[in-house]
C-alpha positions in Angstrom: 0.0 0.0 0.0 2.8 2.4 0.7 4.2 2.1 -2.8 0.9 3.2 -4.4 1.0 6.5 -2.4 4.3 7.4 -3.9 3.5 6.7 -7.5 4.3 9.7 -9.7 1.2 11.5 -10.9 1.9 10.9 -14.6 1.9 7.1 -14.2 -1.3 7.4 -12.1 -3.0 9.5 -14.8 -2.0 7.1 -17.6 -3.2 4.1 -15.8 -6.7 5.6 -15.0 -7.5 7.3 -18.2 -8.6 5.1 -21.0 -8.0 7.7 -23.8 -4.4 8.2 -22.8 -3.9 4.4 -22.7 -5.2 4.2 -26.2 -3.1 7.1 -27.4 0.1 5.7 -25.9 -0.7 2.3 -27.4 -1.2 3.9 -30.7 2.1 5.7 -30.6 3.9 2.5 -29.6 2.2 0.6 -32.4 3.0 3.3 -35.0 6.7 3.3 -33.9 6.9 -0.5 -34.2 5.2 -0.6 -37.6 7.6 2.3 -38.9 10.6 0.4 -37.6 9.6 -2.9 -39.1 8.8 -1.3 -42.5 12.0 0.7 -42.4 14.1 -2.3 -41.5 12.5 -4.4 -44.4 12.9 -1.6 -46.9 16.6 -0.9 -46.1 17.5 -4.6 -45.9 16.5 -5.1 -49.5 18.8 -2.1 -50.5 21.9 -3.8 -49.1 21.4 -6.9 -51.1 20.3 -5.2 -54.2 23.2 -5.4 -56.7 22.0 -4.4 -60.1 24.1 -4.8 -63.3 25.5 -1.5 -64.6 25.9 -0.5 -68.2 23.8 -3.3 -69.6 23.0 -2.9 -73.3 19.3 -2.8 -74.4 17.5 -6.0 -74.0 13.9 -7.4 -73.4 14.3 -6.6 -69.6 15.9 -3.3 -70.1 14.7 -1.7 -73.4 17.1 1.2 -73.1 19.8 -0.5 -71.0 20.9 0.5 -67.6 23.2 3.4 -66.4 26.2 3.3 -64.2 24.1 2.8 -61.1 22.1 -0.1 -62.7 18.9 2.0 -63.0 16.6 1.1 -65.8 16.9 3.9 -68.4 13.2 3.8 -69.3 12.3 4.7 -65.8 15.0 7.5 -65.7 13.7 8.9 -68.9 10.1 8.7 -67.8 10.8 10.4 -64.5 12.9 13.1 -66.2 10.2 13.8 -68.6 7.6 14.2 -65.9 9.8 16.6 -64.0 10.9 18.7 -67.0 7.5 19.1 -68.6 6.2 22.7 -68.5 3.3 23.5 -66.2 -0.1 23.7 -67.8 -1.0 27.3 -68.7 -4.4 28.6 -69.6 -4.8 29.1 -73.3 -4.6 32.8 -74.5 -6.7 33.9 -77.4 -5.2 36.4 -79.9 -6.5 39.9 -79.6 -7.7 39.7 -76.0 
């Protein structure tokens, strides 16, 4: 009984309030999920050895660059980023 009298107020508040319990549980679960997803994502990068400077083939229609990236995806992403923004059409004489 003596130990319960000396509990810090924060621990007492967390143990009694259901919303705080759910919030703390949610934060812990989100941290766990982010850690697992991050680990799985980065673990694949360490083992990913892609062939560099491959000539065009069925798997790589434009070949690969020095980092082993598929040149079709590099060109596609570059085209998306370099395309001009849409502008409203302007009529002559307005």
